[in-house]
PyMOL CGO cylinders between C-alpha atoms (Angstrom):
from pymol import cmd
from pymol.cgo import CYLINDER

trace = [
    CYLINDER, 13.13, -7.50, 6.67, 10.63, -6.85, 4.03, 0.3, 1, 1, 1, 1, 1, 1,
    CYLINDER, 10.63, -6.85, 4.03, 6.98, -7.76, 6.29, 0.3, 1, 1, 1, 1, 1, 1,
    CYLINDER, 6.98, -7.76, 6.29, 5.32, -4.88, 7.37, 0.3, 1, 1, 1, 1, 1, 1,
    CYLINDER, 5.32, -4.88, 7.37, 4.65, -7.20, 10.55, 0.3, 1, 1, 1, 1, 1, 1,
    CYLINDER, 4.65, -7.20, 10.55, 8.77, -7.31, 10.84, 0.3, 1, 1, 1, 1, 1, 1,
    CYLINDER, 8.77, -7.31, 10.84, 9.08, -3.03, 11.86, 0.3, 1, 1, 1, 1, 1, 1,
    CYLINDER, 9.08, -3.03, 11.86, 5.41, -3.24, 13.65, 0.3, 1, 1, 1, 1, 1, 1,
    CYLINDER, 5.41, -3.24, 13.65, 6.62, -6.28, 16.18, 0.3, 1, 1, 1, 1, 1, 1,
    CYLINDER, 6.62, -6.28, 16.18, 10.36, -5.04, 16.42, 0.3, 1, 1, 1, 1, 1, 1,
    CYLINDER, 10.36, -5.04, 16.42, 8.08, -1.51, 18.10, 0.3, 1, 1, 1, 1, 1, 1,
    CYLINDER, 8.08, -1.51, 18.10, 7.18, -3.75, 20.05, 0.3, 1, 1, 1, 1, 1, 1,
    CYLINDER, 7.18, -3.75, 20.05, 10.59, -4.72, 21.36, 0.3, 1, 1, 1, 1, 1, 1,
    CYLINDER, 10.59, -4.72, 21.36, 10.55, -8.24, 19.37, 0.3, 1, 1, 1, 1, 1, 1,
    CYLINDER, 10.55, -8.24, 19.37, 13.99, -9.08, 18.34, 0.3, 1, 1, 1, 1, 1, 1,
    CYLINDER, 13.99, -9.08, 18.34, 13.98, -10.24, 14.72, 0.3, 1, 1, 1, 1, 1, 1,
    CYLINDER, 13.98, -10.24, 14.72, 16.56, -8.51, 12.52, 0.3, 1, 1, 1, 1, 1, 1,
    CYLINDER, 16.56, -8.51, 12.52, 16.41, -5.58, 12.25, 0.3, 1, 1, 1, 1, 1, 1,
    CYLINDER, 16.41, -5.58, 12.25, 16.49, -3.20, 15.12, 0.3, 1, 1, 1, 1, 1, 1,
    CYLINDER, 16.49, -3.20, 15.12, 14.35, 0.23, 16.34, 0.3, 1, 1, 1, 1, 1, 1,
    CYLINDER, 14.35, 0.23, 16.34, 17.24, 3.23, 16.58, 0.3, 1, 1, 1, 1, 1, 1,
    CYLINDER, 17.24, 3.23, 16.58, 14.84, 6.48, 17.27, 0.3, 1, 1, 1, 1, 1, 1,
    CYLINDER, 14.84, 6.48, 17.27, 11.02, 6.97, 17.98, 0.3, 1, 1, 1, 1, 1, 1,
    CYLINDER, 11.02, 6.97, 17.98, 9.17, 10.23, 19.04, 0.3, 1, 1, 1, 1, 1, 1,
    CYLINDER, 9.17, 10.23, 19.04, 5.53, 10.82, 19.62, 0.3, 1, 1, 1, 1, 1, 1,
    CYLINDER, 5.53, 10.82, 19.62, 3.21, 13.31, 19.81, 0.3, 1, 1, 1, 1, 1, 1,
    CYLINDER, 3.21, 13.31, 19.81, -0.03, 13.43, 21.61, 0.3, 1, 1, 1, 1, 1, 1,
    CYLINDER, -0.03, 13.43, 21.61, -2.99, 14.45, 18.64, 0.3, 1, 1, 1, 1, 1, 1,
    CYLINDER, -2.99, 14.45, 18.64, -6.09, 14.14, 21.71, 0.3, 1, 1, 1, 1, 1, 1,
    CYLINDER, -6.09, 14.14, 21.71, -9.13, 16.24, 20.50, 0.3, 1, 1, 1, 1, 1, 1,
    CYLINDER, -9.13, 16.24, 20.50, -12.78, 16.55, 21.34, 0.3, 1, 1, 1, 1, 1, 1,
    CYLINDER, -12.78, 16.55, 21.34, -15.71, 15.15, 18.74, 0.3, 1, 1, 1, 1, 1, 1,
    CYLINDER, -15.71, 15.15, 18.74, -19.12, 15.88, 19.82, 0.3, 1, 1, 1, 1, 1, 1,
    CYLINDER, -19.12, 15.88, 19.82, -18.47, 15.82, 23.74, 0.3, 1, 1, 1, 1, 1, 1,
    CYLINDER, -18.47, 15.82, 23.74, -15.93, 12.77, 23.88, 0.3, 1, 1, 1, 1, 1, 1,
    CYLINDER, -15.93, 12.77, 23.88, -11.92, 12.89, 24.23, 0.3, 1, 1, 1, 1, 1, 1,
    CYLINDER, -11.92, 12.89, 24.23, -9.96, 11.12, 21.80, 0.3, 1, 1, 1, 1, 1, 1,
    CYLINDER, -9.96, 11.12, 21.80, -6.34, 10.28, 22.88, 0.3, 1, 1, 1, 1, 1, 1,
    CYLINDER, -6.34, 10.28, 22.88, -4.46, 10.27, 20.02, 0.3, 1, 1, 1, 1, 1, 1,
    CYLINDER, -4.46, 10.27, 20.02, -1.47, 9.51, 20.24, 0.3, 1, 1, 1, 1, 1, 1,
    CYLINDER, -1.47, 9.51, 20.24, 1.46, 9.04, 16.45, 0.3, 1, 1, 1, 1, 1, 1,
    CYLINDER, 1.46, 9.04, 16.45, 4.23, 8.40, 17.14, 0.3, 1, 1, 1, 1, 1, 1,
    CYLINDER, 4.23, 8.40, 17.14, 7.61, 7.62, 14.45, 0.3, 1, 1, 1, 1, 1, 1,
    CYLINDER, 7.61, 7.62, 14.45, 10.15, 4.83, 14.87, 0.3, 1, 1, 1, 1, 1, 1,
    CYLINDER, 10.15, 4.83, 14.87, 13.78, 5.01, 12.92, 0.3, 1, 1, 1, 1, 1, 1,
    CYLINDER, 13.78, 5.01, 12.92, 15.13, 1.84, 12.05, 0.3, 1, 1, 1, 1, 1, 1,
    CYLINDER, 15.13, 1.84, 12.05, 18.87, 0.78, 11.35, 0.3, 1, 1, 1, 1, 1, 1,
    CYLINDER, 18.87, 0.78, 11.35, 18.17, -0.08, 8.03, 0.3, 1, 1, 1, 1, 1, 1,
    CYLINDER, 18.17, -0.08, 8.03, 16.49, 3.64, 6.72, 0.3, 1, 1, 1, 1, 1, 1,
    CYLINDER, 16.49, 3.64, 6.72, 12.72, 2.85, 7.42, 0.3, 1, 1, 1, 1, 1, 1,
    CYLINDER, 12.72, 2.85, 7.42, 10.78, 4.47, 9.21, 0.3, 1, 1, 1, 1, 1, 1,
    CYLINDER, 10.78, 4.47, 9.21, 6.77, 3.98, 9.91, 0.3, 1, 1, 1, 1, 1, 1,
    CYLINDER, 6.77, 3.98, 9.91, 4.50, 6.27, 11.40, 0.3, 1, 1, 1, 1, 1, 1,
    CYLINDER, 4.50, 6.27, 11.40, 1.96, 4.94, 14.12, 0.3, 1, 1, 1, 1, 1, 1,
    CYLINDER, 1.96, 4.94, 14.12, -1.71, 6.56, 14.77, 0.3, 1, 1, 1, 1, 1, 1,
    CYLINDER, -1.71, 6.56, 14.77, -3.17, 5.40, 17.82, 0.3, 1, 1, 1, 1, 1, 1,
    CYLINDER, -3.17, 5.40, 17.82, -6.87, 6.80, 18.43, 0.3, 1, 1, 1, 1, 1, 1,
    CYLINDER, -6.87, 6.80, 18.43, -9.45, 5.46, 21.09, 0.3, 1, 1, 1, 1, 1, 1,
    CYLINDER, -9.45, 5.46, 21.09, -11.92, 7.35, 22.48, 0.3, 1, 1, 1, 1, 1, 1,
    CYLINDER, -11.92, 7.35, 22.48, -11.77, 7.79, 27.05, 0.3, 1, 1, 1, 1, 1, 1,
    CYLINDER, -11.77, 7.79, 27.05, -14.59, 5.61, 27.59, 0.3, 1, 1, 1, 1, 1, 1,
    CYLINDER, -14.59, 5.61, 27.59, -15.00, 3.39, 30.37, 0.3, 1, 1, 1, 1, 1, 1,
    CYLINDER, -15.00, 3.39, 30.37, -13.62, -0.44, 29.64, 0.3, 1, 1, 1, 1, 1, 1,
    CYLINDER, -13.62, -0.44, 29.64, -15.17, -3.58, 29.92, 0.3, 1, 1, 1, 1, 1, 1,
    CYLINDER, -15.17, -3.58, 29.92, -12.06, -6.48, 30.65, 0.3, 1, 1, 1, 1, 1, 1,
    CYLINDER, -12.06, -6.48, 30.65, -14.18, -8.90, 28.46, 0.3, 1, 1, 1, 1, 1, 1,
    CYLINDER, -14.18, -8.90, 28.46, -14.46, -7.22, 25.34, 0.3, 1, 1, 1, 1, 1, 1,
    CYLINDER, -14.46, -7.22, 25.34, -11.47, -6.04, 23.67, 0.3, 1, 1, 1, 1, 1, 1,
    CYLINDER, -11.47, -6.04, 23.67, -11.90, -2.87, 23.52, 0.3, 1, 1, 1, 1, 1, 1,
    CYLINDER, -11.90, -2.87, 23.52, -12.78, -0.67, 19.54, 0.3, 1, 1, 1, 1, 1, 1,
    CYLINDER, -12.78, -0.67, 19.54, -9.68, 2.07, 18.60, 0.3, 1, 1, 1, 1, 1, 1,
    CYLINDER, -9.68, 2.07, 18.60, -8.17, 2.89, 15.64, 0.3, 1, 1, 1, 1, 1, 1,
    CYLINDER, -8.17, 2.89, 15.64, -4.35, 1.55, 14.84, 0.3, 1, 1, 1, 1, 1, 1,
    CYLINDER, -4.35, 1.55, 14.84, -2.71, 3.04, 11.37, 0.3, 1, 1, 1, 1, 1, 1,
    CYLINDER, -2.71, 3.04, 11.37, 1.26, 1.58, 10.50, 0.3, 1, 1, 1, 1, 1, 1,
    CYLINDER, 1.26, 1.58, 10.50, 3.03, 3.10, 7.26, 0.3, 1, 1, 1, 1, 1, 1,
    CYLINDER, 3.03, 3.10, 7.26, 5.91, 2.85, 6.04, 0.3, 1, 1, 1, 1, 1, 1,
    CYLINDER, 5.91, 2.85, 6.04, 6.86, 6.81, 5.73, 0.3, 1, 1, 1, 1, 1, 1,
    CYLINDER, 6.86, 6.81, 5.73, 10.28, 6.06, 3.82, 0.3, 1, 1, 1, 1, 1, 1,
    CYLINDER, 10.28, 6.06, 3.82, 12.52, 3.25, 3.28, 0.3, 1, 1, 1, 1, 1, 1,
    CYLINDER, 12.52, 3.25, 3.28, 15.68, 2.20, 1.04, 0.3, 1, 1, 1, 1, 1, 1,
    CYLINDER, 15.68, 2.20, 1.04, 15.87, 1.00, -2.64, 0.3, 1, 1, 1, 1, 1, 1,
    CYLINDER, 15.87, 1.00, -2.64, 16.61, -2.14, -0.66, 0.3, 1, 1, 1, 1, 1, 1,
    CYLINDER, 16.61, -2.14, -0.66, 13.47, -3.08, 1.33, 0.3, 1, 1, 1, 1, 1, 1,
    CYLINDER, 13.47, -3.08, 1.33, 10.33, -2.88, -0.82, 0.3, 1, 1, 1, 1, 1, 1,
    CYLINDER, 10.33, -2.88, -0.82, 8.54, -3.25, 2.42, 0.3, 1, 1, 1, 1, 1, 1,
    CYLINDER, 8.54, -3.25, 2.42, 4.53, -5.10, 2.17, 0.3, 1, 1, 1, 1, 1, 1,
    CYLINDER, 4.53, -5.10, 2.17, 2.37, -3.83, 2.54, 0.3, 1, 1, 1, 1, 1, 1,
    CYLINDER, 2.37, -3.83, 2.54, 3.11, -0.22, 2.72, 0.3, 1, 1, 1, 1, 1, 1,
    CYLINDER, 3.11, -0.22, 2.72, 0.21, 0.97, 4.74, 0.3, 1, 1, 1, 1, 1, 1,
    CYLINDER, 0.21, 0.97, 4.74, -2.26, -1.56, 7.61, 0.3, 1, 1, 1, 1, 1, 1,
    CYLINDER, -2.26, -1.56, 7.61, -5.01, -0.53, 9.53, 0.3, 1, 1, 1, 1, 1, 1,
    CYLINDER, -5.01, -0.53, 9.53, -7.09, -2.35, 12.69, 0.3, 1, 1, 1, 1, 1, 1,
    CYLINDER, -7.09, -2.35, 12.69, -9.92, -1.75, 14.85, 0.3, 1, 1, 1, 1, 1, 1,
    CYLINDER, -9.92, -1.75, 14.85, -8.47, -4.10, 18.13, 0.3, 1, 1, 1, 1, 1, 1,
    CYLINDER, -8.47, -4.10, 18.13, -5.14, -3.87, 19.75, 0.3, 1, 1, 1, 1, 1, 1,
    CYLINDER, -5.14, -3.87, 19.75, -6.95, -7.63, 19.98, 0.3, 1, 1, 1, 1, 1, 1,
    CYLINDER, -6.95, -7.63, 19.98, -7.20, -7.93, 15.91, 0.3, 1, 1, 1, 1, 1, 1,
    CYLINDER, -7.20, -7.93, 15.91, -3.04, -6.82, 15.43, 0.3, 1, 1, 1, 1, 1, 1,
    CYLINDER, -3.04, -6.82, 15.43, -1.81, -8.85, 18.78, 0.3, 1, 1, 1, 1, 1, 1,
    CYLINDER, -1.81, -8.85, 18.78, -3.26, -11.66, 16.50, 0.3, 1, 1, 1, 1, 1, 1,
    CYLINDER, -3.26, -11.66, 16.50, -2.29, -9.99, 12.97, 0.3, 1, 1, 1, 1, 1, 1,
    CYLINDER, -2.29, -9.99, 12.97, 1.09, -9.87, 14.23, 0.3, 1, 1, 1, 1, 1, 1,
    CYLINDER, 1.09, -9.87, 14.23, 1.34, -14.07, 15.33, 0.3, 1, 1, 1, 1, 1, 1,
    CYLINDER, 1.34, -14.07, 15.33, -0.11, -15.50, 12.37, 0.3, 1, 1, 1, 1, 1, 1,
    CYLINDER, -0.11, -15.50, 12.37, 2.37, -13.11, 10.13, 0.3, 1, 1, 1, 1, 1, 1,
    CYLINDER, 2.37, -13.11, 10.13, 5.43, -14.13, 12.50, 0.3, 1, 1, 1, 1, 1, 1,
    CYLINDER, 5.43, -14.13, 12.50, 4.38, -18.00, 12.13, 0.3, 1, 1, 1, 1, 1, 1,
    CYLINDER, 4.38, -18.00, 12.13, 4.69, -17.47, 7.63, 0.3, 1, 1, 1, 1, 1, 1,
]
cmd.load_cgo(trace, "trace")
């Protein structure tokens, strides 16, 4: 369980060998040049001692169902045990479609 995709998938409810023990989320939304930016920062604690942070930011603009709306998603391992060595330590995405595709291709490997 040393691949970051395993931990991200676990936060989305997939059963894959690691167990999400606790999570906490913080609303860090802000206004930038008159545009409200919804920003949620979450911290996830896993049963093997790994702690991962996720930041999800999106403009509060009208959504179009035909395109994958731009947002900024970042995951970062902030603590791990001596025997985990998760790789990569950090991953960013520009939208949910890109994130879903990355999870799908890594799951197949």
